[in-house]
Backbone atoms as SQL, in Angstrom:
CREATE TABLE atoms (id INTEGER PRIMARY KEY, chain TEXT, resi INTEGER, resn TEXT, atom TEXT, x REAL, y REAL, z REAL);
INSERT INTO atoms VALUES
  (1, 'A', 1, 'MET', 'N', -7.200, -26.839, 7.869),
  (2, 'A', 1, 'MET', 'CA', -6.090, -28.200, 8.134),
  (3, 'A', 1, 'MET', 'C', -5.481, -28.509, 6.395),
  (4, 'A', 2, 'PRO', 'N', -4.250, -28.324, 6.260),
  (5, 'A', 2, 'PRO', 'CA', -3.867, -28.792, 4.832),
  (6, 'A', 2, 'PRO', 'C', -4.805, -29.961, 4.095),
  (7, 'A', 3, 'VAL', 'N', -4.702, -29.941, 2.930),
  (8, 'A', 3, 'VAL', 'CA', -5.033, -31.146, 2.383),
  (9, 'A', 3, 'VAL', 'C', -3.869, -32.338, 2.319),
  (10, 'A', 4, 'GLU', 'N', -4.017, -33.618, 2.467),
  (11, 'A', 4, 'GLU', 'CA', -2.983, -34.310, 2.491),
  (12, 'A', 4, 'GLU', 'C', -3.366, -35.430, 1.373),
  (13, 'A', 5, 'GLY', 'N', -2.247, -35.635, 0.390),
  (14, 'A', 5, 'GLY', 'CA', -2.645, -36.541, -0.702),
  (15, 'A', 5, 'GLY', 'C', -3.079, -35.492, -2.268),
  (16, 'A', 6, 'LEU', 'N', -3.545, -36.075, -3.085),
  (17, 'A', 6, 'LEU', 'CA', -3.880, -35.315, -4.253),
  (18, 'A', 6, 'LEU', 'C', -5.261, -34.600, -4.043),
  (19, 'A', 7, 'PRO', 'N', -5.040, -33.204, -4.240),
  (20, 'A', 7, 'PRO', 'CA', -6.352, -32.299, -3.842),
  (21, 'A', 7, 'PRO', 'C', -7.243, -32.181, -5.231),
  (22, 'A', 8, 'ASP', 'N', -8.568, -31.935, -5.126),
  (23, 'A', 8, 'ASP', 'CA', -9.311, -32.188, -5.862),
  (24, 'A', 8, 'ASP', 'C', -9.799, -30.397, -6.041),
  (25, 'A', 9, 'PRO', 'N', -9.195, -29.723, -7.314),
  (26, 'A', 9, 'PRO', 'CA', -9.766, -28.681, -7.547),
  (27, 'A', 9, 'PRO', 'C', -11.099, -28.104, -7.416),
  (28, 'A', 10, 'ALA', 'N', -12.214, -29.159, -7.359),
  (29, 'A', 10, 'ALA', 'CA', -13.472, -28.762, -7.080),
  (30, 'A', 10, 'ALA', 'C', -13.956, -28.598, -5.774),
  (31, 'A', 11, 'LEU', 'N', -13.010, -29.129, -4.840),
  (32, 'A', 11, 'LEU', 'CA', -13.482, -29.029, -3.429),
  (33, 'A', 11, 'LEU', 'C', -12.163, -28.286, -2.631),
  (34, 'A', 12, 'HIS', 'N', -11.057, -28.122, -3.616),
  (35, 'A', 12, 'HIS', 'CA', -9.735, -27.443, -2.295),
  (36, 'A', 12, 'HIS', 'C', -9.403, -26.201, -3.562),
  (37, 'A', 13, 'ARG', 'N', -8.618, -25.479, -2.615),
  (38, 'A', 13, 'ARG', 'CA', -7.935, -24.403, -3.195),
  (39, 'A', 13, 'ARG', 'C', -6.391, -24.096, -2.775),
  (40, 'A', 14, 'LEU', 'N', -5.615, -23.276, -3.346),
  (41, 'A', 14, 'LEU', 'CA', -4.132, -23.093, -3.046),
  (42, 'A', 14, 'LEU', 'C', -3.825, -21.949, -3.004),
  (43, 'A', 15, 'CYS', 'N', -3.454, -21.954, -1.684),
  (44, 'A', 15, 'CYS', 'CA', -3.250, -20.464, -0.926),
  (45, 'A', 15, 'CYS', 'C', -2.435, -19.564, -1.541),
  (46, 'A', 16, 'ARG', 'N', -2.557, -18.517, -2.099),
  (47, 'A', 16, 'ARG', 'CA', -1.687, -17.880, -3.144),
  (48, 'A', 16, 'ARG', 'C', -0.195, -17.539, -2.222),
  (49, 'A', 17, 'ARG', 'N', -0.695, -17.514, -0.994),
  (50, 'A', 17, 'ARG', 'CA', 0.393, -16.879, -0.356),
  (51, 'A', 17, 'ARG', 'C', 1.342, -18.142, 0.287),
  (52, 'A', 18, 'CYS', 'N', 0.942, -18.844, 1.028),
  (53, 'A', 18, 'CYS', 'CA', 1.794, -20.017, 1.595),
  (54, 'A', 18, 'CYS', 'C', 1.965, -21.138, 0.665),
  (55, 'A', 19, 'GLY', 'N', 1.144, -21.282, -0.457),
  (56, 'A', 19, 'GLY', 'CA', 1.255, -22.452, -1.383),
  (57, 'A', 19, 'GLY', 'C', 0.610, -23.839, -0.770),
  (58, 'A', 20, 'THR', 'N', -0.130, -24.150, -0.079),
  (59, 'A', 20, 'THR', 'CA', -0.820, -25.047, 0.603),
  (60, 'A', 20, 'THR', 'C', -2.381, -25.140, 0.243),
  (61, 'A', 21, 'TRP', 'N', -2.353, -26.361, -0.033),
  (62, 'A', 21, 'TRP', 'CA', -3.948, -26.534, -0.677),
  (63, 'A', 21, 'TRP', 'C', -4.716, -26.698, 0.945),
  (64, 'A', 22, 'TYR', 'N', -5.871, -26.359, 0.659),
  (65, 'A', 22, 'TYR', 'CA', -7.129, -26.223, 1.954),
  (66, 'A', 22, 'TYR', 'C', -8.438, -26.230, 1.266),
  (67, 'A', 23, 'HIS', 'N', -9.397, -26.839, 2.405),
  (68, 'A', 23, 'HIS', 'CA', -10.684, -26.834, 1.888),
  (69, 'A', 23, 'HIS', 'C', -11.191, -25.550, 1.311),
  (70, 'A', 24, 'LEU', 'N', -12.192, -25.432, 0.760),
  (71, 'A', 24, 'LEU', 'CA', -12.965, -23.821, 0.353),
  (72, 'A', 24, 'LEU', 'C', -13.575, -23.475, 1.643),
  (73, 'A', 25, 'HIS', 'N', -13.766, -24.354, 2.916),
  (74, 'A', 25, 'HIS', 'CA', -14.263, -23.234, 3.971),
  (75, 'A', 25, 'HIS', 'C', -13.320, -23.087, 5.217),
  (76, 'A', 26, 'GLU', 'N', -11.962, -23.198, 4.638),
  (77, 'A', 26, 'GLU', 'CA', -10.751, -22.847, 5.362),
  (78, 'A', 26, 'GLU', 'C', -9.911, -21.563, 4.893),
  (79, 'A', 27, 'GLY', 'N', -10.877, -20.955, 4.137),
  (80, 'A', 27, 'GLY', 'CA', -10.128, -19.664, 3.810),
  (81, 'A', 27, 'GLY', 'C', -10.948, -18.619, 3.102),
  (82, 'A', 28, 'SER', 'N', -10.498, -17.702, 2.141),
  (83, 'A', 28, 'SER', 'CA', -11.584, -16.815, 1.375),
  (84, 'A', 28, 'SER', 'C', -10.817, -16.387, 0.464),
  (85, 'A', 29, 'THR', 'N', -11.902, -16.100, -0.856),
  (86, 'A', 29, 'THR', 'CA', -11.472, -15.440, -2.148),
  (87, 'A', 29, 'THR', 'C', -11.509, -13.888, -2.067),
  (88, 'A', 30, 'ASP', 'N', -10.419, -13.560, -2.185),
  (89, 'A', 30, 'ASP', 'CA', -10.435, -11.681, -2.133),
  (90, 'A', 30, 'ASP', 'C', -9.578, -11.523, -3.086),
  (91, 'A', 31, 'TRP', 'N', -9.524, -9.919, -3.021),
  (92, 'A', 31, 'TRP', 'CA', -8.607, -9.463, -4.100),
  (93, 'A', 31, 'TRP', 'C', -7.154, -9.209, -3.438),
  (94, 'A', 32, 'PRO', 'N', -6.231, -9.405, -4.349),
  (95, 'A', 32, 'PRO', 'CA', -4.929, -9.149, -3.731),
  (96, 'A', 32, 'PRO', 'C', -4.861, -8.169, -3.143),
  (97, 'A', 33, 'PRO', 'N', -3.814, -8.162, -1.946),
  (98, 'A', 33, 'PRO', 'CA', -3.550, -6.955, -1.030),
  (99, 'A', 33, 'PRO', 'C', -2.892, -5.764, -2.149),
  (100, 'A', 34, 'VAL', 'N', -3.224, -4.408, -1.759),
  (101, 'A', 34, 'VAL', 'CA', -2.717, -3.326, -2.576),
  (102, 'A', 34, 'VAL', 'C', -1.635, -2.888, -1.838),
  (103, 'A', 35, 'THR', 'N', -0.392, -2.761, -2.697),
  (104, 'A', 35, 'THR', 'CA', 1.006, -2.517, -1.850),
  (105, 'A', 35, 'THR', 'C', 1.686, -1.379, -2.579),
  (106, 'A', 36, 'GLY', 'N', 0.985, -0.934, -3.550),
  (107, 'A', 36, 'GLY', 'CA', 1.349, 0.322, -3.974),
  (108, 'A', 36, 'GLY', 'C', 0.582, 0.656, -5.102),
  (109, 'A', 37, 'LEU', 'N', 0.983, 1.376, -6.170),
  (110, 'A', 37, 'LEU', 'CA', 0.385, 2.077, -6.638),
  (111, 'A', 37, 'LEU', 'C', -0.194, 1.356, -8.153),
  (112, 'A', 38, 'ILE', 'N', 0.780, 0.565, -8.563),
  (113, 'A', 38, 'ILE', 'CA', 0.370, -0.269, -9.780),
  (114, 'A', 38, 'ILE', 'C', -0.118, -1.249, -9.094),
  (115, 'A', 39, 'SER', 'N', -0.473, -2.005, -7.968),
  (116, 'A', 39, 'SER', 'CA', -1.461, -2.882, -7.654),
  (117, 'A', 39, 'SER', 'C', -2.594, -2.532, -7.180),
  (118, 'A', 40, 'PHE', 'N', -2.664, -0.842, -6.811),
  (119, 'A', 40, 'PHE', 'CA', -3.991, -0.180, -6.703),
  (120, 'A', 40, 'PHE', 'C', -4.587, -0.206, -8.096),
  (121, 'A', 41, 'ILE', 'N', -4.069, 0.082, -9.222),
  (122, 'A', 41, 'ILE', 'CA', -4.860, 0.153, -10.353),
  (123, 'A', 41, 'ILE', 'C', -5.023, -1.160, -10.657),
  (124, 'A', 42, 'GLN', 'N', -4.469, -2.243, -10.558),
  (125, 'A', 42, 'GLN', 'CA', -4.603, -3.681, -11.004),
  (126, 'A', 42, 'GLN', 'C', -5.997, -3.736, -10.363),
  (127, 'A', 43, 'VAL', 'N', -6.041, -3.756, -9.022),
  (128, 'A', 43, 'VAL', 'CA', -7.062, -4.106, -8.388),
  (129, 'A', 43, 'VAL', 'C', -8.470, -3.413, -8.512),
  (130, 'A', 44, 'ARG', 'N', -8.604, -2.115, -8.481),
  (131, 'A', 44, 'ARG', 'CA', -9.389, -1.259, -8.714),
  (132, 'A', 44, 'ARG', 'C', -10.264, -1.527, -10.344),
  (133, 'A', 45, 'SER', 'N', -9.252, -1.804, -11.158),
  (134, 'A', 45, 'SER', 'CA', -9.751, -2.022, -12.468),
  (135, 'A', 45, 'SER', 'C', -10.276, -3.353, -12.615),
  (136, 'A', 46, 'GLY', 'N', -10.110, -4.393, -11.942),
  (137, 'A', 46, 'GLY', 'CA', -10.665, -5.663, -11.862),
  (138, 'A', 46, 'GLY', 'C', -12.218, -5.713, -11.294),
  (139, 'A', 47, 'GLN', 'N', -12.144, -4.634, -10.047),
  (140, 'A', 47, 'GLN', 'CA', -13.245, -4.575, -9.305),
  (141, 'A', 47, 'GLN', 'C', -13.946, -3.913, -10.308),
  (142, 'A', 48, 'LEU', 'N', -13.849, -2.391, -10.663),
  (143, 'A', 48, 'LEU', 'CA', -14.903, -1.958, -11.724),
  (144, 'A', 48, 'LEU', 'C', -15.319, -2.990, -13.016),
  (145, 'A', 49, 'LEU', 'N', -14.240, -3.832, -13.420),
  (146, 'A', 49, 'LEU', 'CA', -14.664, -4.687, -14.760),
  (147, 'A', 49, 'LEU', 'C', -15.212, -6.134, -14.085),
  (148, 'A', 50, 'GLU', 'N', -15.288, -6.130, -13.093),
  (149, 'A', 50, 'GLU', 'CA', -15.763, -7.425, -12.323),
  (150, 'A', 50, 'GLU', 'C', -14.991, -8.534, -12.909),
  (151, 'A', 51, 'ARG', 'N', -13.690, -8.440, -13.276),
  (152, 'A', 51, 'ARG', 'CA', -12.771, -9.597, -13.416),
  (153, 'A', 51, 'ARG', 'C', -12.598, -10.388, -12.103),
  (154, 'A', 52, 'THR', 'N', -13.341, -11.346, -11.953),
  (155, 'A', 52, 'THR', 'CA', -13.110, -12.364, -11.070),
  (156, 'A', 52, 'THR', 'C', -11.919, -13.062, -11.083),
  (157, 'A', 53, 'GLU', 'N', -11.553, -13.373, -12.062),
  (158, 'A', 53, 'GLU', 'CA', -10.588, -14.321, -12.155),
  (159, 'A', 53, 'GLU', 'C', -9.172, -13.904, -11.279),
  (160, 'A', 54, 'ARG', 'N', -9.028, -12.806, -11.534),
  (161, 'A', 54, 'ARG', 'CA', -7.630, -12.047, -10.409),
  (162, 'A', 54, 'ARG', 'C', -7.884, -12.207, -9.003),
  (163, 'A', 55, 'MET', 'N', -8.935, -12.561, -8.645),
  (164, 'A', 55, 'MET', 'CA', -9.403, -12.825, -7.325),
  (165, 'A', 55, 'MET', 'C', -8.622, -13.947, -6.655),
  (166, 'A', 56, 'GLN', 'N', -7.830, -13.975, -5.495),
  (167, 'A', 56, 'GLN', 'CA', -6.938, -14.829, -4.929),
  (168, 'A', 56, 'GLN', 'C', -7.604, -15.545, -3.506),
  (169, 'A', 57, 'PHE', 'N', -7.278, -16.930, -3.586),
  (170, 'A', 57, 'PHE', 'CA', -7.805, -17.732, -2.333),
  (171, 'A', 57, 'PHE', 'C', -6.592, -17.466, -1.429),
  (172, 'A', 58, 'ARG', 'N', -6.577, -16.987, -0.070),
  (173, 'A', 58, 'ARG', 'CA', -5.806, -17.104, 1.073),
  (174, 'A', 58, 'ARG', 'C', -6.502, -18.202, 2.247),
  (175, 'A', 59, 'CYS', 'N', -5.620, -18.778, 2.871),
  (176, 'A', 59, 'CYS', 'CA', -6.177, -19.257, 4.180),
  (177, 'A', 59, 'CYS', 'C', -6.146, -18.420, 5.143),
  (178, 'A', 60, 'ARG', 'N', -6.746, -18.671, 6.305),
  (179, 'A', 60, 'ARG', 'CA', -7.301, -17.776, 7.192),
  (180, 'A', 60, 'ARG', 'C', -6.111, -17.562, 8.102),
  (181, 'A', 61, 'GLY', 'N', -4.943, -17.995, 8.160),
  (182, 'A', 61, 'GLY', 'CA', -3.597, -17.771, 8.620),
  (183, 'A', 61, 'GLY', 'C', -3.020, -16.312, 7.868),
  (184, 'A', 62, 'CYS', 'N', -2.908, -16.906, 6.538),
  (185, 'A', 62, 'CYS', 'CA', -2.375, -15.967, 5.652),
  (186, 'A', 62, 'CYS', 'C', -3.133, -14.565, 5.629),
  (187, 'A', 63, 'PHE', 'N', -4.692, -14.680, 5.599),
  (188, 'A', 63, 'PHE', 'CA', -5.404, -13.484, 5.381),
  (189, 'A', 63, 'PHE', 'C', -5.132, -13.031, 6.925),
  (190, 'A', 64, 'ASP', 'N', -5.179, -13.409, 7.909),
  (191, 'A', 64, 'ASP', 'CA', -5.104, -12.853, 9.139),
  (192, 'A', 64, 'ASP', 'C', -3.849, -11.929, 9.228),
  (193, 'A', 65, 'GLU', 'N', -2.590, -12.586, 8.830),
  (194, 'A', 65, 'GLU', 'CA', -1.165, -11.957, 8.832),
  (195, 'A', 65, 'GLU', 'C', -1.024, -10.777, 7.893),
  (196, 'A', 66, 'GLN', 'N', -1.760, -10.670, 6.802),
  (197, 'A', 66, 'GLN', 'CA', -1.834, -9.733, 5.917),
  (198, 'A', 66, 'GLN', 'C', -2.651, -8.630, 6.340),
  (199, 'A', 67, 'ALA', 'N', -3.748, -8.833, 6.954),
  (200, 'A', 67, 'ALA', 'CA', -4.332, -7.809, 7.569),
  (201, 'A', 67, 'ALA', 'C', -3.891, -7.206, 8.738),
  (202, 'A', 68, 'ARG', 'N', -2.790, -7.951, 9.381),
  (203, 'A', 68, 'ARG', 'CA', -2.009, -7.065, 10.488),
  (204, 'A', 68, 'ARG', 'C', -0.970, -6.424, 9.876),
  (205, 'A', 69, 'LYS', 'N', -0.529, -6.940, 8.762),
  (206, 'A', 69, 'LYS', 'CA', 0.400, -5.997, 8.176),
  (207, 'A', 69, 'LYS', 'C', 0.044, -4.750, 7.476),
  (208, 'A', 70, 'SER', 'N', -0.921, -4.794, 6.949),
  (209, 'A', 70, 'SER', 'CA', -1.742, -3.655, 6.132),
  (210, 'A', 70, 'SER', 'C', -1.803, -2.628, 7.272),
  (211, 'A', 71, 'LYS', 'N', -2.287, -3.104, 8.393),
  (212, 'A', 71, 'LYS', 'CA', -3.021, -2.293, 9.544),
  (213, 'A', 71, 'LYS', 'C', -1.623, -1.642, 10.053),
  (214, 'A', 72, 'SER', 'N', -0.619, -2.070, 10.151),
  (215, 'A', 72, 'SER', 'CA', 0.551, -1.632, 10.924),
  (216, 'A', 72, 'SER', 'C', 1.229, -0.687, 9.953),
  (217, 'A', 73, 'GLY', 'N', 1.101, -0.940, 8.336),
  (218, 'A', 73, 'GLY', 'CA', 1.493, 0.183, 7.502),
  (219, 'A', 73, 'GLY', 'C', 0.864, 1.171, 7.424),
  (220, 'A', 74, 'ARG', 'N', -0.481, 0.984, 7.747),
  (221, 'A', 74, 'ARG', 'CA', -1.262, 2.159, 7.757),
  (222, 'A', 74, 'ARG', 'C', -0.733, 3.014, 8.858),
  (223, 'A', 75, 'ARG', 'N', -0.418, 2.557, 9.524),
  (224, 'A', 75, 'ARG', 'CA', -0.367, 3.289, 11.070),
  (225, 'A', 75, 'ARG', 'C', 1.203, 4.038, 11.148),
  (226, 'A', 76, 'SER', 'N', 1.995, 3.014, 10.257),
  (227, 'A', 76, 'SER', 'CA', 3.489, 3.925, 9.969),
  (228, 'A', 76, 'SER', 'C', 3.163, 5.020, 9.118),
  (229, 'A', 77, 'LEU', 'N', 2.111, 5.142, 8.162),
  (230, 'A', 77, 'LEU', 'CA', 2.079, 6.244, 6.864),
  (231, 'A', 77, 'LEU', 'C', 1.531, 7.381, 8.068),
  (232, 'A', 78, 'LEU', 'N', 0.720, 7.060, 8.941),
  (233, 'A', 78, 'LEU', 'CA', -0.218, 8.210, 9.856),
  (234, 'A', 78, 'LEU', 'C', 1.281, 9.028, 10.315),
  (235, 'A', 79, 'ILE', 'N', 1.770, 7.584, 11.226),
  (236, 'A', 79, 'ILE', 'CA', 3.077, 8.353, 11.839),
  (237, 'A', 79, 'ILE', 'C', 3.809, 9.554, 10.988),
  (238, 'A', 80, 'GLY', 'N', 4.089, 8.835, 10.021),
  (239, 'A', 80, 'GLY', 'CA', 5.265, 9.518, 9.045),
  (240, 'A', 80, 'GLY', 'C', 4.496, 10.915, 8.892),
  (241, 'A', 81, 'LEU', 'N', 3.255, 11.089, 8.339),
  (242, 'A', 81, 'LEU', 'CA', 2.447, 12.439, 8.015),
  (243, 'A', 81, 'LEU', 'C', 2.179, 13.163, 9.261),
  (244, 'A', 82, 'ILE', 'N', 2.201, 12.702, 10.260),
  (245, 'A', 82, 'ILE', 'CA', 2.243, 13.871, 11.444),
  (246, 'A', 82, 'ILE', 'C', 3.559, 14.380, 11.523),
  (247, 'A', 83, 'MET', 'N', 4.557, 13.386, 11.407),
  (248, 'A', 83, 'MET', 'CA', 6.043, 13.828, 11.728),
  (249, 'A', 83, 'MET', 'C', 6.361, 14.858, 10.590),
  (250, 'A', 84, 'LEU', 'N', 6.014, 14.953, 9.531),
  (251, 'A', 84, 'LEU', 'CA', 6.112, 15.556, 8.362),
  (252, 'A', 84, 'LEU', 'C', 5.474, 16.958, 8.704),
  (253, 'A', 85, 'ALA', 'N', 4.384, 16.796, 9.399),
  (254, 'A', 85, 'ALA', 'CA', 3.674, 18.149, 9.594),
  (255, 'A', 85, 'ALA', 'C', 4.269, 19.002, 10.642),
  (256, 'A', 86, 'LEU', 'N', 4.750, 18.252, 11.381),
  (257, 'A', 86, 'LEU', 'CA', 5.235, 18.555, 12.783),
  (258, 'A', 86, 'LEU', 'C', 6.714, 19.475, 12.168),
  (259, 'A', 87, 'ILE', 'N', 7.356, 18.911, 11.193),
  (260, 'A', 87, 'ILE', 'CA', 8.799, 19.383, 10.664),
  (261, 'A', 87, 'ILE', 'C', 8.242, 20.662, 10.088),
  (262, 'A', 88, 'VAL', 'N', 7.186, 20.864, 9.241),
  (263, 'A', 88, 'VAL', 'CA', 7.062, 21.949, 8.713),
  (264, 'A', 88, 'VAL', 'C', 6.286, 23.022, 9.251),
  (265, 'A', 89, 'ALA', 'N', 5.488, 22.579, 10.360),
  (266, 'A', 89, 'ALA', 'CA', 5.122, 23.667, 11.514),
  (267, 'A', 89, 'ALA', 'C', 6.519, 24.451, 12.193),
  (268, 'A', 90, 'THR', 'N', 7.231, 23.315, 12.327),
  (269, 'A', 90, 'THR', 'CA', 8.589, 23.999, 13.134),
  (270, 'A', 90, 'THR', 'C', 9.295, 24.834, 12.070),
  (271, 'A', 91, 'CYS', 'N', 9.501, 24.640, 11.044),
  (272, 'A', 91, 'CYS', 'CA', 10.170, 25.466, 9.939),
  (273, 'A', 91, 'CYS', 'C', 9.544, 26.469, 9.963),
  (274, 'A', 92, 'TRP', 'N', 8.100, 26.723, 9.577),
  (275, 'A', 92, 'TRP', 'CA', 7.657, 27.925, 9.662),
  (276, 'A', 92, 'TRP', 'C', 7.605, 28.779, 10.661),
  (277, 'A', 93, 'TRP', 'N', 7.588, 28.432, 11.957),
  (278, 'A', 93, 'TRP', 'CA', 7.655, 28.860, 13.092),
  (279, 'A', 93, 'TRP', 'C', 9.212, 29.666, 13.461),
  (280, 'A', 94, 'LEU', 'N', 10.124, 28.756, 12.786),
  (281, 'A', 94, 'LEU', 'CA', 11.592, 29.305, 12.809),
  (282, 'A', 94, 'LEU', 'C', 11.831, 30.141, 12.021),
  (283, 'A', 95, 'GLY', 'N', 10.791, 30.379, 10.852),
  (284, 'A', 95, 'GLY', 'CA', 11.142, 31.421, 9.705),
  (285, 'A', 95, 'GLY', 'C', 12.030, 30.819, 8.638),
  (286, 'A', 96, 'VAL', 'N', 12.198, 29.738, 8.652),
  (287, 'A', 96, 'VAL', 'CA', 13.234, 29.314, 7.469),
  (288, 'A', 96, 'VAL', 'C', 12.365, 29.276, 6.251),
  (289, 'A', 97, 'PHE', 'N', 11.138, 29.317, 5.876),
  (290, 'A', 97, 'PHE', 'CA', 10.644, 29.600, 4.655),
  (291, 'A', 97, 'PHE', 'C', 10.911, 31.218, 4.209),
  (292, 'A', 98, 'ASP', 'N', 10.709, 31.946, 5.210),
  (293, 'A', 98, 'ASP', 'CA', 11.372, 33.509, 4.729),
  (294, 'A', 98, 'ASP', 'C', 12.612, 33.723, 4.278),
  (295, 'A', 99, 'GLU', 'N', 13.658, 32.812, 4.977),
  (296, 'A', 99, 'GLU', 'CA', 14.933, 32.599, 4.661),
  (297, 'A', 99, 'GLU', 'C', 15.120, 32.146, 3.233),
  (298, 'A', 100, 'LEU', 'N', 14.163, 30.966, 3.145),
  (299, 'A', 100, 'LEU', 'CA', 14.492, 30.632, 1.667),
  (300, 'A', 100, 'LEU', 'C', 14.020, 31.284, 0.363),
  (301, 'A', 101, 'GLU', 'N', 12.750, 32.081, 0.842),
  (302, 'A', 101, 'GLU', 'CA', 12.468, 33.077, -0.181),
  (303, 'A', 101, 'GLU', 'C', 13.357, 34.245, -0.391),
  (304, 'A', 102, 'LYS', 'N', 13.851, 34.843, 0.643),
  (305, 'A', 102, 'LYS', 'CA', 15.010, 35.828, 0.202),
  (306, 'A', 102, 'LYS', 'C', 16.081, 35.372, -0.258),
  (307, 'A', 103, 'MET', 'N', 16.695, 33.955, -0.367),
  (308, 'A', 103, 'MET', 'CA', 17.619, 33.771, -0.697),
  (309, 'A', 103, 'MET', 'C', 17.140, 33.479, -2.590),
  (310, 'A', 104, 'LEU', 'N', 16.114, 33.033, -2.476),
  (311, 'A', 104, 'LEU', 'CA', 15.475, 32.763, -3.939),
  (312, 'A', 104, 'LEU', 'C', 15.163, 33.972, -4.886),
  (313, 'A', 105, 'ARG', 'N', 14.826, 35.109, -3.876),
  (314, 'A', 105, 'ARG', 'CA', 14.619, 36.475, -4.946),
  (315, 'A', 105, 'ARG', 'C', 16.301, 37.076, -4.915),
  (316, 'A', 106, 'GLN', 'N', 17.336, 36.606, -4.346),
  (317, 'A', 106, 'GLN', 'CA', 18.306, 37.473, -4.533),
  (318, 'A', 106, 'GLN', 'C', 19.121, 36.583, -5.633),
  (319, 'A', 107, 'GLY', 'N', 18.931, 35.090, -5.411),
  (320, 'A', 107, 'GLY', 'CA', 19.552, 34.363, -6.855),
  (321, 'A', 107, 'GLY', 'C', 18.824, 34.573, -8.214),
  (322, 'A', 108, 'MET', 'N', 17.612, 35.041, -8.064),
  (323, 'A', 108, 'MET', 'CA', 16.526, 35.505, -9.484),
  (324, 'A', 108, 'MET', 'C', 17.089, 36.955, -9.593),
  (325, 'A', 109, 'GLN', 'N', 17.218, 37.647, -8.994),
  (326, 'A', 109, 'GLN', 'CA', 17.521, 38.947, -9.357),
  (327, 'A', 109, 'GLN', 'C', 19.328, 39.043, -10.170),
  (328, 'A', 110, 'GLN', 'N', 20.001, 38.455, -9.554),
  (329, 'A', 110, 'GLN', 'CA', 21.393, 38.004, -10.042),
  (330, 'A', 110, 'GLN', 'C', 21.230, 37.305, -11.594),
  (331, 'A', 111, 'GLN', 'N', 20.584, 36.529, -11.564),
  (332, 'A', 111, 'GLN', 'CA', 20.300, 35.808, -13.055),
  (333, 'A', 111, 'GLN', 'C', 19.756, 36.737, -13.833),
  (334, 'A', 112, 'ARG', 'N', 19.066, 37.620, -13.410),
  (335, 'A', 112, 'ARG', 'CA', 18.144, 38.320, -14.616),
  (336, 'A', 112, 'ARG', 'C', 19.073, 39.107, -15.536),
  (337, 'A', 113, 'PRO', 'N', 19.127, 38.919, -16.629),
  (338, 'A', 113, 'PRO', 'CA', 20.188, 40.020, -17.629),
  (339, 'A', 113, 'PRO', 'C', 19.482, 41.354, -17.448),
  (340, 'A', 114, 'ARG', 'N', 20.602, 42.109, -17.780),
  (341, 'A', 114, 'ARG', 'CA', 20.271, 43.601, -17.366),
  (342, 'A', 114, 'ARG', 'C', 20.439, 44.223, -19.249),
  (343, 'A', 115, 'ARG', 'N', 19.524, 44.915, -19.232),
  (344, 'A', 115, 'ARG', 'CA', 19.405, 45.805, -20.721),
  (345, 'A', 115, 'ARG', 'C', 19.795, 47.036, -20.790);
């Protein structure tokens, strides 16, 4: 239940995602979500150096929504990797890589200076 009136920082925390004040027991303090390489480095270095000031409070609703988003992101990454593996296997089966190698070898022979 969001806090009405003036919040007391000793009893309440501001949700970093929705910007609403909540009681301490209505959410959790955790590291920010990893969305890419830079945020991974920031979160991992904060964890290794035990810099707890970088941790963020999120209410239960925002925490659950972020968990759903990260789960669907992992699922789409897995599907993308499977599709990439299928494309590479199909190209290998059709002999596309052999043709590319022949083309590259011919191009290298043409560029080589003759003495």
